[in-house]
Residue, then its C-alpha position, 0 to 999 in steps of 0.5 A: m472544486s468541479a464534481q467528481r464524475i462516479l460511473l455505477v454499474d450493475d445488471d440488476a436494475r433495483a440493485l443499480e438504484a439502491l446503491a445510487t440512492s445510497l451514494a446520494v448525499p449532500d456535499t459530497g460533490w459526486e456527480l453519479q452516473l448509472a450504467h445497466g449491465a456491462e455493455a452500457a459501463l463500456d460504452a459510458i467509459a469510452r465517452q466520458r472520464f471518471a474519478a471512480v467506477v463502482c461495478d458489481l462483480q457477477m454479471p451476463r456475458k461480461n463480468g465486473a472484472a472485465v469492464l474495470d479492466a477496461v477502465r484500467h487500461t482505458q482510464p488509468d487514473a481512476i479509482r475500480v471499485i468491485l462489488a462482491g457477495p458473500t459467495e463470490i469471495t473467489a472470484s473477487v480474489l481472482a478479480m484483484h488485479v483489476a481492482h483497487q478495493f472490494v465491497g461486500k454486498p450487502c454494504p451498509p450505505a456509510l461504510l461504502r460512502e466512507q470507503l469511496a470517499r477515502a480513496l477520492r481523497f486520496h485520488a485528489e491529493l495526487g492532483a491531475g498527471q502522470l503521478r496519479e496516472v501511474v499510482c492508480g495504475v498499479t494493481t499488482l507489485p512485483s514479487p519474485p517467483r521463489v517466494f509464490q513456490v515457498l508460500t505455495s509449498a507451505l500451504a499444500d503442507p497440512d502441517t503448515d500453521i499461521a506462524d509459518v505463513v505469516q513468516i513467509l509473507r513478511a519477507e514479500i512487500g508485494l504479497c504482503t501488501k495484497v493480503l492487507q488489502l483483501a483483508n480490509s475489504s468489506v467483502f470479509g465484512l471486517p469490524r475494524p481495521l487489520a493493519d497487521i499481517k499476522q491479523a490479517v492471515t488468521y482472519l482470512g484462513l489459509r484456505t482463502l489465503k491459497h485462492l490469494v497465491l493462486g490469484a497473483e500466481v496467474y495475474g503477476g505477470i499481467e503488468s511486467l514491470r521493466l523496472a529501472r536497471e538500478f533498481d535491485l529488488g532483492e536488496e530493496q526486500a532486504h533493506a525493508m526487511a531490516i528495517a521492519r525488525l529495527a521498527a519491531e524489535v528496537v523501537a516499538p515500545d511493546p509486543q503490540q505496537a511491534d506487530l504493526a510497526f513491523t507492517a508498516a516498515m516492511l511496506h514504507d518504500i513500496g513507493e519505490l516500486v512504483l517509481a521503478g516500474h512505471m517513472p523509471d528516469v524520475y526513479r534514478r533522479t529521486k535516488a540521487v537526491v536521496a544519497a544527497c540527502r543522506r550525506g549531509e549535502p544541501l537540497s535545492p527547492p526542486d530536489r526537496e520535492l523529489l526527496d518525499l516522491h516515493a513516500r507519497a507515491g507509497g502513501y497513496l497507493a495505500g490509500v487507495w488500496g484501502l489500506p488502515e489510516p495509521v499504515v497509510e500515514a507511516v508510509l506517506h511520512h516515514h521521512r518526516p512524521s511530525q508532518a503526519a496527523p498528530h494522532l498518527q504520529f507515532l507509528a509513523g515515527i516508529v518507521h521513520a526512527a527505524d529507518c534512520l537507525c539502519h543507515a546509521l548502521a553503515e557507519d562504523g562505531d556508535e559515535r559516527r552512528a550517533a551522529a549519522f541519526a541525529r543528522l537524519v532524524d526528524r528532530d521536531w518528532l523526536s522532541a514532541a514525542g519525548l524520545t531524545d534519550r533513547i537514541v544511545d540505547w536504540i544504536e546499541r540495539a540495533g547493532s546487537l541484531g547482527l543485520e546484513r551490512s548490504a541490508v542496511a547499506a541499501l538507499a531508500 
């Protein structure tokens, strides 16, 4: 495997050398290149391609966001990381439209290496080609302006509490993902990863969240995606909410798992937004294959490869953005949780079972719903998890939720 070239950018020579020293460890396969200041960085990216660019946020003349914006346009498949100090949180929030991840200064060398290595692993797994360029090029997901308006209004109300904000965020896929991405950045010095939106909002606080919403409003239109004609954002979000409720209220075995399951299920189809906005022809073919699979039709090998394309796109995007590993695995393997890492199959399985239940609910009667669930479910996972005897109970409880038929009928 060829070395992965990484560009390190800072206007402070000592800080730049220290950063290089912290990343110069054996067996990483990384080739480090240093750029002293923004102009040197722009010159470097004009001459060479990089797997990742790690850039200080505050620099004279051109800041780190401007450098990463240039990287985004000229090398969209590169991983982009912002380095920000504790007094630069607001600026780093407004720079989120160009960065995949945020790293706080000073950052423990081991933590920085781990974050970069994880992002580069997903970068390598994507392989060279259009999918990697598309996934790494995505920085914002389309969000209905109505949600921004509601959330902004709620944050302006002094009586708004955390529970109100969480309820609003849980109804919107793109913003929910961005809050998790920001909360898990090392800018905030988390002692452990946060995979639940309620924990993330609690940790960030309403003031910082207000800056996040402002950044989303200001920069949300920068990547005005021309979504595939067949894509209905409102329908997809209703479908995601239905599966999130099924995961949390029906499949999850306890309240602690329920919060995590809700978040993972809400994000499980973010790959659909990626394909619909950047690869519309592939999106159309993928949706046709998924529909055929739901009907129980036999699939050709190329069709099977397409079947999980949106799951791969969404899972790798979550990984590049630095979301917690259980959520990444749940998004990546929500069709076949038995293929997830053994210690991470449980959450992926909850989301998968909720997805199967959602589609089964489109049928009339418990017997037809049970047959549809049996046709769709990953039997290897279900058997290994010892949950085969829960199907009847799940279907009965799912039917009692009163979910809208439009939400359960949408194909994921």
